[in-house]
C-alpha positions as a Markdown table, in Angstrom:
| # | Residue | x | y | z |
|---|---|---|---|---|
| 1 | Unk | -21.1 | -9.7 | 20.3 |
| 2 | Unk | -17.4 | -10.0 | 21.2 |
| 3 | Unk | -15.8 | -13.4 | 21.4 |
| 4 | Unk | -13.5 | -15.8 | 19.8 |
| 5 | Unk | -14.2 | -16.4 | 16.1 |
| 6 | Unk | -12.2 | -17.2 | 13.0 |
| 7 | Unk | -10.7 | -14.3 | 11.0 |
| 8 | Unk | -10.3 | -14.3 | 7.3 |
| 9 | Unk | -7.5 | -16.6 | 6.1 |
| 10 | Unk | -4.3 | -14.8 | 5.0 |
| 11 | Unk | -3.5 | -15.0 | 1.3 |
| 12 | Unk | -2.2 | -18.5 | 0.6 |
| 13 | Unk | -3.5 | -19.8 | 3.9 |
| 14 | Unk | -0.7 | -18.9 | 6.4 |
| 15 | Unk | 0.6 | -15.6 | 7.7 |
| 16 | Unk | 4.4 | -15.8 | 7.0 |
| 17 | Unk | 6.7 | -14.0 | 9.5 |
| 18 | Unk | 10.4 | -14.0 | 9.6 |
| 19 | Unk | 12.2 | -11.7 | 12.0 |
| 20 | Unk | 15.7 | -12.2 | 13.6 |
| 21 | Unk | 15.7 | -13.3 | 17.2 |
| 22 | Unk | 17.4 | -10.9 | 19.6 |
| 23 | Unk | 20.3 | -13.3 | 20.0 |
| 24 | Unk | 20.6 | -13.6 | 16.2 |
| 25 | Unk | 20.4 | -9.8 | 15.8 |
| 26 | Unk | 23.2 | -9.3 | 18.3 |
| 27 | Unk | 25.4 | -11.8 | 16.6 |
| 28 | Unk | 24.9 | -10.3 | 13.1 |
| 29 | Unk | 25.5 | -6.8 | 14.4 |
| 30 | Unk | 28.9 | -7.9 | 15.8 |
| 31 | Unk | 29.8 | -9.6 | 12.5 |
| 32 | Unk | 28.5 | -6.8 | 10.3 |
| 33 | Unk | 32.0 | -5.3 | 9.5 |
| 34 | Unk | 33.0 | -8.7 | 8.1 |
| 35 | Unk | 29.8 | -9.5 | 6.2 |
| 36 | Unk | 29.2 | -8.9 | 2.5 |
| 37 | Unk | 26.6 | -6.2 | 2.3 |
| 38 | Unk | 24.0 | -5.0 | -0.1 |
| 39 | Unk | 22.5 | -1.6 | 0.3 |
| 40 | Unk | 18.7 | -1.2 | 0.2 |
| 41 | Unk | 16.9 | 1.9 | -1.0 |
| 42 | Unk | 13.7 | 3.1 | 0.7 |
| 43 | Unk | 11.4 | 0.9 | -1.4 |
| 44 | Unk | 13.4 | -2.3 | -0.9 |
| 45 | Unk | 13.7 | -1.6 | 2.8 |
| 46 | Unk | 9.9 | -1.3 | 3.2 |
| 47 | Unk | 9.5 | -4.5 | 1.1 |
| 48 | Unk | 11.9 | -6.3 | 3.5 |
| 49 | Unk | 9.8 | -5.2 | 6.5 |
| 50 | Unk | 6.5 | -6.3 | 4.9 |
| 51 | Unk | 8.0 | -9.6 | 3.8 |
| 52 | Unk | 9.1 | -10.2 | 7.3 |
| 53 | Unk | 6.0 | -9.2 | 9.2 |
| 54 | Unk | 3.6 | -11.3 | 7.1 |
| 55 | Unk | 2.0 | -8.5 | 5.0 |
| 56 | Unk | 3.3 | -10.0 | 1.8 |
| 57 | Unk | 2.2 | -13.6 | 2.6 |
| 58 | Unk | 2.6 | -16.1 | 1.1 |
| 59 | Unk | 6.0 | -14.6 | 0.0 |
| 60 | Unk | 8.9 | -15.2 | 2.4 |
| 61 | Unk | 11.6 | -13.4 | 0.5 |
| 62 | Unk | 12.7 | -11.7 | -2.7 |
| 63 | Unk | 11.4 | -13.6 | -5.8 |
| 64 | Unk | 13.4 | -16.2 | -7.8 |
| 65 | Unk | 13.4 | -16.4 | -11.6 |
| 66 | Unk | 10.4 | -18.8 | -11.9 |
| 67 | Unk | 8.2 | -16.8 | -9.6 |
| 68 | Unk | 9.2 | -13.4 | -11.1 |
| 69 | Unk | 8.3 | -14.5 | -14.7 |
| 70 | Unk | 5.2 | -16.3 | -13.5 |
| 71 | Unk | 3.9 | -13.0 | -12.0 |
| 72 | Unk | 4.8 | -11.1 | -15.2 |
| 73 | Unk | 3.2 | -13.7 | -17.5 |
| 74 | Unk | 0.2 | -14.8 | -15.5 |
| 75 | Unk | -0.4 | -12.5 | -12.5 |
| 76 | Unk | 0.2 | -15.6 | -10.3 |
| 77 | Unk | 2.8 | -17.4 | -8.4 |
| 78 | Unk | 3.9 | -20.8 | -9.7 |
| 79 | Unk | 1.4 | -22.4 | -7.2 |
| 80 | Unk | -1.4 | -20.6 | -9.0 |
| 81 | Unk | -2.0 | -18.1 | -6.2 |
| 82 | Unk | -2.8 | -14.6 | -7.5 |
| 83 | Unk | 0.0 | -12.1 | -7.1 |
| 84 | Unk | 0.4 | -9.0 | -9.4 |
| 85 | Unk | 3.5 | -7.0 | -8.2 |
| 86 | Unk | 7.0 | -8.6 | -8.3 |
| 87 | Unk | 8.8 | -8.1 | -5.0 |
| 88 | Unk | 12.5 | -8.1 | -6.0 |
| 89 | Unk | 16.0 | -7.1 | -4.9 |
| 90 | Unk | 18.1 | -5.4 | -7.5 |
| 91 | Unk | 21.9 | -5.5 | -7.9 |
| 92 | Unk | 24.1 | -3.7 | -10.4 |
| 93 | Unk | 26.2 | -6.8 | -11.1 |
| 94 | Unk | 25.5 | -10.5 | -10.9 |
| 95 | Unk | 29.2 | -11.3 | -10.5 |
| 96 | Unk | 30.0 | -10.0 | -7.1 |
| 97 | Unk | 27.5 | -12.3 | -5.3 |
| 98 | Unk | 27.3 | -16.1 | -5.1 |
| 99 | Unk | 24.4 | -18.5 | -4.5 |
| 100 | Unk | 24.4 | -19.9 | -1.0 |
| 101 | Unk | 26.2 | -16.9 | 0.6 |
| 102 | Unk | 24.7 | -14.8 | 3.4 |
| 103 | Unk | 24.3 | -11.1 | 2.7 |
| 104 | Unk | 23.7 | -8.3 | 5.2 |
| 105 | Unk | 20.9 | -6.1 | 4.0 |
| 106 | Unk | 21.8 | -2.5 | 5.2 |
| 107 | Unk | 20.5 | 1.0 | 4.9 |
| 108 | Unk | 22.6 | 3.8 | 3.3 |
| 109 | Unk | 23.7 | 4.6 | 6.9 |
| 110 | Unk | 25.1 | 1.1 | 7.3 |
| 111 | Unk | 22.3 | 0.1 | 9.7 |
| 112 | Unk | 21.6 | -3.6 | 9.6 |
| 113 | Unk | 18.0 | -4.1 | 8.3 |
| 114 | Unk | 18.1 | -7.9 | 7.8 |
| 115 | Unk | 19.7 | -10.9 | 6.3 |
| 116 | Unk | 19.4 | -12.7 | 3.0 |
| 117 | Unk | 20.6 | -16.1 | 2.0 |
| 118 | Unk | 21.1 | -16.0 | -1.8 |
| 119 | Unk | 19.1 | -18.7 | -3.6 |
| 120 | Unk | 19.5 | -17.4 | -7.2 |
| 121 | Unk | 21.0 | -14.6 | -9.2 |
| 122 | Unk | 19.3 | -13.8 | -12.5 |
| 123 | Unk | 18.9 | -10.9 | -15.0 |
| 124 | Unk | 16.0 | -8.5 | -14.6 |
| 125 | Unk | 13.8 | -8.2 | -17.7 |
| 126 | Unk | 13.0 | -4.5 | -17.4 |
| 127 | Unk | 11.0 | -4.1 | -20.6 |
| 128 | Unk | 8.8 | -7.1 | -19.8 |
| 129 | Unk | 8.4 | -5.9 | -16.2 |
| 130 | Unk | 7.4 | -2.4 | -17.2 |
| 131 | Unk | 4.8 | -3.6 | -19.7 |
| 132 | Unk | 3.4 | -6.2 | -17.4 |
| 133 | Unk | 3.2 | -4.1 | -14.2 |
| 134 | Unk | 2.8 | -0.6 | -15.4 |
| 135 | Unk | 1.4 | -1.1 | -19.0 |
| 136 | Unk | 4.0 | 1.3 | -20.4 |
| 137 | Unk | 7.8 | 1.8 | -20.9 |
| 138 | Unk | 7.4 | 5.6 | -20.7 |
| 139 | Unk | 10.1 | 6.9 | -18.4 |
| 140 | Unk | 7.8 | 9.8 | -17.4 |
| 141 | Unk | 5.8 | 7.2 | -15.3 |
| 142 | Unk | 7.4 | 7.3 | -11.8 |
| 143 | Unk | 7.3 | 3.5 | -11.4 |
| 144 | Unk | 8.9 | 2.9 | -14.8 |
| 145 | Unk | 11.5 | 5.5 | -14.2 |
| 146 | Unk | 12.4 | 3.9 | -10.9 |
| 147 | Unk | 12.5 | 0.4 | -12.5 |
| 148 | Unk | 15.0 | 1.5 | -15.3 |
| 149 | Unk | 17.3 | 3.2 | -12.8 |
| 150 | Unk | 17.8 | 0.0 | -10.8 |
| 151 | Unk | 20.4 | -2.7 | -11.4 |
| 152 | Unk | 20.2 | -5.2 | -14.2 |
| 153 | Unk | 20.3 | -8.3 | -11.9 |
| 154 | Unk | 18.1 | -9.7 | -9.2 |
| 155 | Unk | 19.0 | -11.5 | -6.1 |
| 156 | Unk | 16.5 | -14.1 | -4.8 |
| 157 | Unk | 16.2 | -15.7 | -1.4 |
| 158 | Unk | 14.4 | -15.9 | 1.9 |
| 159 | Unk | 14.9 | -13.0 | 4.3 |
| 160 | Unk | 14.9 | -12.2 | 8.0 |
| 161 | Unk | 14.4 | -8.6 | 9.1 |
| 162 | Unk | 16.1 | -6.9 | 12.0 |
| 163 | Unk | 12.9 | -5.3 | 13.2 |
| 164 | Unk | 9.1 | -5.3 | 12.6 |
| 165 | Unk | 8.5 | -1.6 | 12.4 |
| 166 | Unk | 10.1 | 1.0 | 10.2 |
| 167 | Unk | 7.8 | 4.0 | 9.8 |
| 168 | Unk | 7.9 | 7.4 | 11.6 |
| 169 | Unk | 4.6 | 6.4 | 13.3 |
| 170 | Unk | 5.4 | 3.3 | 15.4 |
| 171 | Unk | 2.4 | 3.8 | 17.7 |
| 172 | Unk | 0.2 | 3.5 | 14.6 |
| 173 | Unk | 2.2 | 0.8 | 12.8 |
| 174 | Unk | 0.3 | -2.4 | 13.5 |
| 175 | Unk | 1.7 | -5.5 | 11.9 |
| 176 | Unk | -0.8 | -8.0 | 10.4 |
| 177 | Unk | -0.6 | -10.1 | 13.5 |
| 178 | Unk | -1.2 | -7.1 | 15.8 |
| 179 | Unk | -4.1 | -5.8 | 13.7 |
| 180 | Unk | -5.7 | -9.2 | 13.6 |
| 181 | Unk | -5.6 | -9.3 | 17.4 |
| 182 | Unk | -7.2 | -5.9 | 17.6 |
| 183 | Unk | -9.9 | -6.9 | 15.3 |
| 184 | Unk | -10.6 | -10.0 | 17.4 |
| 185 | Unk | -10.6 | -7.9 | 20.5 |
| 186 | Unk | -13.2 | -5.6 | 19.1 |
| 187 | Unk | -15.4 | -8.5 | 17.9 |
| 188 | Unk | -15.5 | -7.4 | 14.3 |
| 189 | Unk | -16.4 | -10.1 | 11.9 |
| 190 | Unk | -16.3 | -7.8 | 8.8 |
| 191 | Unk | -13.8 | -5.1 | 8.2 |
| 192 | Unk | -13.4 | -2.8 | 5.3 |
| 193 | Unk | -10.0 | -1.3 | 4.4 |
| 194 | Unk | -9.4 | 2.1 | 2.7 |
| 195 | Unk | -6.1 | 2.6 | 1.0 |
| 196 | Unk | -4.9 | 6.2 | 0.8 |
| 197 | Unk | -1.9 | 8.3 | 0.0 |
| 198 | Unk | -3.8 | 11.6 | 0.2 |
| 199 | Unk | -5.7 | 13.5 | 2.9 |
| 200 | Unk | -9.3 | 12.2 | 3.2 |
| 201 | Unk | -11.7 | 14.6 | 1.6 |
| 202 | Unk | -15.5 | 14.5 | 1.7 |
| 203 | Unk | -15.7 | 12.2 | -1.3 |
| 204 | Unk | -13.5 | 9.7 | 0.5 |
| 205 | Unk | -15.4 | 10.1 | 3.7 |
| 206 | Unk | -18.6 | 9.4 | 1.8 |
| 207 | Unk | -17.3 | 6.1 | 0.4 |
| 208 | Unk | -16.0 | 5.0 | 3.7 |
| 209 | Unk | -19.3 | 5.7 | 5.5 |
| 210 | Unk | -21.3 | 4.0 | 2.9 |
| 211 | Unk | -19.0 | 1.0 | 3.3 |
| 212 | Unk | -19.2 | 1.2 | 7.1 |
| 213 | Unk | -23.0 | 0.8 | 6.8 |
| 214 | Unk | -22.3 | -2.7 | 5.5 |
| 215 | Unk | -19.6 | -3.9 | 7.9 |
| 216 | Unk | -18.6 | -4.0 | 11.6 |
| 217 | Unk | -15.4 | -1.8 | 11.3 |
| 218 | Unk | -13.3 | 0.4 | 9.1 |
| 219 | Unk | -9.5 | 0.3 | 8.7 |
| 220 | Unk | -8.1 | 3.6 | 7.5 |
| 221 | Unk | -4.8 | 2.3 | 6.2 |
| 222 | Unk | -2.7 | 5.2 | 4.8 |
| 223 | Unk | 0.4 | 4.3 | 2.9 |
| 224 | Unk | 3.4 | 6.1 | 4.5 |
| 225 | Unk | 6.3 | 4.7 | 2.5 |
| 226 | Unk | 8.0 | 6.3 | -0.5 |
| 227 | Unk | 5.8 | 8.4 | -2.7 |
| 228 | Unk | 6.5 | 10.7 | -5.7 |
| 229 | Unk | 7.5 | 14.4 | -5.3 |
| 230 | Unk | 4.5 | 16.7 | -4.8 |
| 231 | Unk | 2.5 | 14.2 | -2.7 |
| 232 | Unk | 1.6 | 15.6 | 0.7 |
| 233 | Unk | 4.0 | 14.3 | 3.4 |
| 234 | Unk | 2.8 | 11.5 | 5.6 |
| 235 | Unk | 3.0 | 13.5 | 8.9 |
| 236 | Unk | 0.6 | 16.1 | 7.5 |
| 237 | Unk | -1.8 | 13.4 | 6.2 |
| 238 | Unk | -1.7 | 11.7 | 9.6 |
| 239 | Unk | -2.7 | 14.9 | 11.3 |
| 240 | Unk | -5.6 | 15.2 | 8.9 |
| 241 | Unk | -6.8 | 11.6 | 9.5 |
| 242 | Unk | -6.7 | 12.0 | 13.3 |
| 243 | Unk | -8.6 | 15.3 | 13.2 |
| 244 | Unk | -11.2 | 13.7 | 10.9 |
| 245 | Unk | -11.7 | 10.6 | 13.0 |
| 246 | Unk | -12.0 | 12.6 | 16.2 |
| 247 | Unk | -14.8 | 14.8 | 14.9 |
| 248 | Unk | -16.7 | 12.8 | 12.3 |
| 249 | Unk | -16.3 | 9.1 | 12.9 |
| 250 | Unk | -17.5 | 6.7 | 15.7 |
| 251 | Unk | -14.0 | 5.9 | 17.2 |
| 252 | Unk | -15.1 | 2.5 | 18.4 |
| 253 | Unk | -15.7 | 1.5 | 14.7 |
| 254 | Unk | -12.5 | 2.8 | 13.2 |
| 255 | Unk | -8.9 | 1.8 | 13.3 |
| 256 | Unk | -6.2 | 4.1 | 12.0 |
| 257 | Unk | -3.0 | 2.2 | 11.2 |
| 258 | Unk | -0.2 | 3.0 | 8.8 |
| 259 | Unk | 0.9 | 0.8 | 5.9 |
| 260 | Unk | 4.7 | 1.2 | 5.6 |
| 261 | Unk | 4.8 | 0.4 | 1.9 |
| 262 | Unk | 6.0 | 2.4 | -1.1 |
| 263 | Unk | 3.7 | 3.5 | -3.9 |
| 264 | Unk | 4.4 | 1.9 | -7.3 |
| 265 | Unk | 1.7 | 3.9 | -9.2 |
| 266 | Unk | 0.9 | 0.7 | -11.0 |
| 267 | Unk | -2.9 | 1.4 | -11.3 |
| 268 | Unk | -4.9 | -1.9 | -11.8 |
| 269 | Unk | -2.0 | -4.3 | -10.8 |
| 270 | Unk | -1.4 | -2.3 | -7.6 |
| 271 | Unk | -5.1 | -2.3 | -6.8 |
| 272 | Unk | -5.1 | -6.1 | -6.7 |
| 273 | Unk | -1.9 | -6.1 | -4.7 |
| 274 | Unk | -3.3 | -3.6 | -2.2 |
| 275 | Unk | -6.4 | -5.8 | -1.8 |
| 276 | Unk | -4.4 | -9.0 | -1.2 |
| 277 | Unk | -2.2 | -7.4 | 1.4 |
| 278 | Unk | -5.2 | -6.0 | 3.3 |
| 279 | Unk | -6.6 | -9.6 | 3.5 |
| 280 | Unk | -3.3 | -10.5 | 5.3 |
| 281 | Unk | -4.1 | -7.7 | 7.8 |
| 282 | Unk | -7.4 | -9.3 | 8.5 |
| 283 | Unk | -9.8 | -7.3 | 6.4 |
| 284 | Unk | -12.8 | -8.9 | 4.7 |
| 285 | Unk | -13.7 | -6.0 | 2.3 |
| 286 | Unk | -11.6 | -3.5 | 0.3 |
| 287 | Unk | -12.7 | -0.2 | -1.3 |
| 288 | Unk | -11.6 | 0.5 | -4.9 |
| 289 | Unk | -12.7 | 3.9 | -6.2 |
| 290 | Unk | -11.8 | 5.8 | -9.3 |
| 291 | Unk | -8.2 | 5.6 | -10.6 |
| 292 | Unk | -6.9 | 3.6 | -7.7 |
| 293 | Unk | -3.0 | 3.8 | -7.5 |
| 294 | Unk | -3.0 | 5.7 | -10.8 |
| 295 | Unk | -0.8 | 8.5 | -12.0 |
| 296 | Unk | -1.2 | 10.9 | -14.9 |
| 297 | Unk | -3.4 | 9.5 | -17.7 |
| 298 | Unk | -1.8 | 6.1 | -17.9 |
| 299 | Unk | -4.9 | 4.2 | -16.8 |
| 300 | Unk | -8.6 | 4.4 | -17.4 |
| 301 | Unk | -10.8 | 5.8 | -14.7 |
| 302 | Unk | -12.2 | 2.4 | -13.6 |
| 303 | Unk | -9.4 | 0.1 | -14.9 |
| 304 | Unk | -8.5 | -0.7 | -11.3 |
| 305 | Unk | -12.0 | -2.0 | -10.8 |
| 306 | Unk | -12.3 | -4.0 | -14.0 |
| 307 | Unk | -9.1 | -6.0 | -13.4 |
| 308 | Unk | -10.8 | -7.9 | -10.6 |
| 309 | Unk | -13.1 | -9.4 | -13.2 |
| 310 | Unk | -10.2 | -11.5 | -14.4 |
| 311 | Unk | -10.2 | -13.4 | -11.1 |
| 312 | Unk | -12.8 | -15.4 | -9.2 |
| 313 | Unk | -13.9 | -14.2 | -5.8 |
| 314 | Unk | -12.4 | -17.3 | -4.2 |
| 315 | Unk | -9.0 | -16.5 | -5.8 |
| 316 | Unk | -9.0 | -12.9 | -4.4 |
| 317 | Unk | -10.6 | -14.0 | -1.1 |
| 318 | Unk | -11.5 | -10.4 | -0.1 |
| 319 | Unk | -14.8 | -8.7 | -1.1 |
| 320 | Unk | -14.1 | -5.8 | -3.5 |
| 321 | Unk | -16.4 | -2.7 | -3.0 |
| 322 | Unk | -16.4 | -0.8 | -6.3 |
| 323 | Unk | -17.4 | 2.9 | -6.0 |
| 324 | Unk | -18.2 | 5.5 | -8.6 |
| 325 | Unk | -16.5 | 8.9 | -8.4 |
| 326 | Unk | -18.2 | 10.9 | -5.6 |
| 327 | Unk | -18.9 | 14.6 | -5.4 |
| 328 | Unk | -21.0 | 17.2 | -3.7 |
| 329 | Unk | -24.2 | 18.1 | -5.6 |
| 330 | Unk | -25.7 | 21.5 | -4.8 |
| 331 | Unk | -29.2 | 20.5 | -6.1 |
| 332 | Unk | -29.2 | 17.2 | -4.1 |
| 333 | Unk | -27.7 | 19.1 | -1.1 |
| 334 | Unk | -25.5 | 16.0 | -0.4 |
| 335 | Unk | -22.7 | 13.9 | -1.4 |
| 336 | Unk | -23.6 | 11.7 | -4.4 |
| 337 | Unk | -22.3 | 9.8 | -7.5 |
| 338 | Unk | -23.4 | 9.2 | -11.0 |
| 339 | Unk | -25.4 | 6.3 | -9.7 |
| 340 | Unk | -27.5 | 8.5 | -7.4 |
| 341 | Unk | -27.5 | 12.0 | -8.8 |
| 342 | Unk | -29.5 | 13.1 | -11.9 |
| 343 | Unk | -28.0 | 16.6 | -12.1 |
| 344 | Unk | -25.5 | 18.3 | -14.4 |
| 345 | Unk | -21.8 | 19.2 | -14.0 |
| 346 | Unk | -22.6 | 22.8 | -13.1 |
| 347 | Unk | -24.4 | 21.6 | -10.0 |
| 348 | Unk | -21.5 | 19.4 | -8.9 |
| 349 | Unk | -18.4 | 20.5 | -7.0 |
| 350 | Unk | -15.2 | 19.2 | -8.6 |
| 351 | Unk | -11.8 | 20.6 | -7.5 |
| 352 | Unk | -8.6 | 19.5 | -9.3 |
| 353 | Unk | -5.5 | 18.8 | -7.2 |
| 354 | Unk | -3.9 | 21.8 | -9.0 |
| 355 | Unk | -6.8 | 24.1 | -8.0 |
| 356 | Unk | -6.7 | 22.8 | -4.4 |
| 357 | Unk | -2.9 | 23.5 | -4.0 |
| 358 | Unk | -3.4 | 26.9 | -5.5 |
| 359 | Unk | -6.1 | 27.8 | -3.0 |
| 360 | Unk | -4.0 | 26.5 | -0.1 |
| 361 | Unk | -0.9 | 28.4 | -1.1 |
| 362 | Unk | -3.0 | 31.6 | -1.2 |
| 363 | Unk | -4.4 | 30.8 | 2.2 |
| 364 | Unk | -7.9 | 30.5 | 0.9 |
| 365 | Unk | -10.4 | 28.2 | 2.8 |
| 366 | Unk | -11.4 | 25.1 | 0.9 |
| 367 | Unk | -15.2 | 24.7 | 0.4 |
| 368 | Unk | -16.7 | 22.7 | 3.3 |
| 369 | Unk | -18.5 | 20.6 | 0.6 |
| 370 | Unk | -15.1 | 19.5 | -0.6 |
| 371 | Unk | -13.2 | 19.0 | 2.7 |
| 372 | Unk | -13.9 | 19.2 | 6.4 |
| 373 | Unk | -12.8 | 22.5 | 8.0 |
| 374 | Unk | -10.5 | 20.7 | 10.4 |
| 375 | Unk | -8.7 | 19.0 | 7.5 |
| 376 | Unk | -8.5 | 22.3 | 5.5 |
| 377 | Unk | -6.9 | 24.0 | 8.5 |
| 378 | Unk | -4.2 | 21.4 | 8.7 |
| 379 | Unk | -3.5 | 21.7 | 5.0 |
| 380 | Unk | -3.4 | 25.5 | 5.0 |
| 381 | Unk | -0.9 | 25.4 | 7.8 |
| 382 | Unk | 1.3 | 23.0 | 5.8 |
| 383 | Unk | 1.1 | 25.3 | 2.7 |
| 384 | Unk | 1.9 | 28.4 | 4.8 |
| 385 | Unk | -1.6 | 29.8 | 4.6 |
């Protein structure tokens, strides 16, 4: 029954939001030619937005030295609150900035994105960060490569953003506050979130629908920020999600909303980060499948599930639903997993990403046991099939 009820608490207890007032924004835009600037790349710009709209609560700005090293050493803020990914602002030199000064945060087109009051300037420990976050210093890892290309200094301080929405899908970009209101409006007391950077295939659909049997609503929350070359563009994925929801999901039990964050490809550490952020969006449950946020062979198949065993349920505060790898079994005549299917590999349909892309480039239809026909049609169109 719909009505007023308490939603899950944000991480750290309070949803932190910090956006410039219209009057402040006008003033800073006028002053912009005279302000000292620092240019943000796409990842830093998305972090600014998510700091300002509350998605990264309890963080209110780019991390200072103590918080940075506390995360790398302990997977926690200095308060003891669990946090696994350092949110930082890089600079090439620590000499051209001063503590206490106000900096304009701008895009590469000189668009004002927000403001930062510098609290601290300190060196970035790239080796330590790479090992702590990614588990490797191998530059072939996209997250590690990005880290080592950035400046050697970090600027800390609270931020205020110029706006709340940055993605190419503003009608789907619900802030944590907006999504919480929508959940309240629908009367959902339990909500499961599904993180994705790929089109949803039958295995994903199976996990979502199993989860949906347990809760009131499903949040399909695709990441639409920066991803690595070769990943399918966000606009193509969004077309797939909409086609799927229209034909195969009860729309009153599903919300499609974009997550304007960048992928770090940090595997287990990013799985925890993704879960904590979804708690800020109002979700009570979070799906973690095989190789969550992984890349290449840097992480074990279920490392992203095992990392949650390091923390208590109270510390994480959102229920983690751990799923085995799903597949279509010809003998079962249904989607299944190792937990439910007794048959052999030859009875199971597995398609690698390479094989899928090869079929799409040739204009071949993907098996309906692997992906819905409507999704396959969108993908074939993108690949020119």
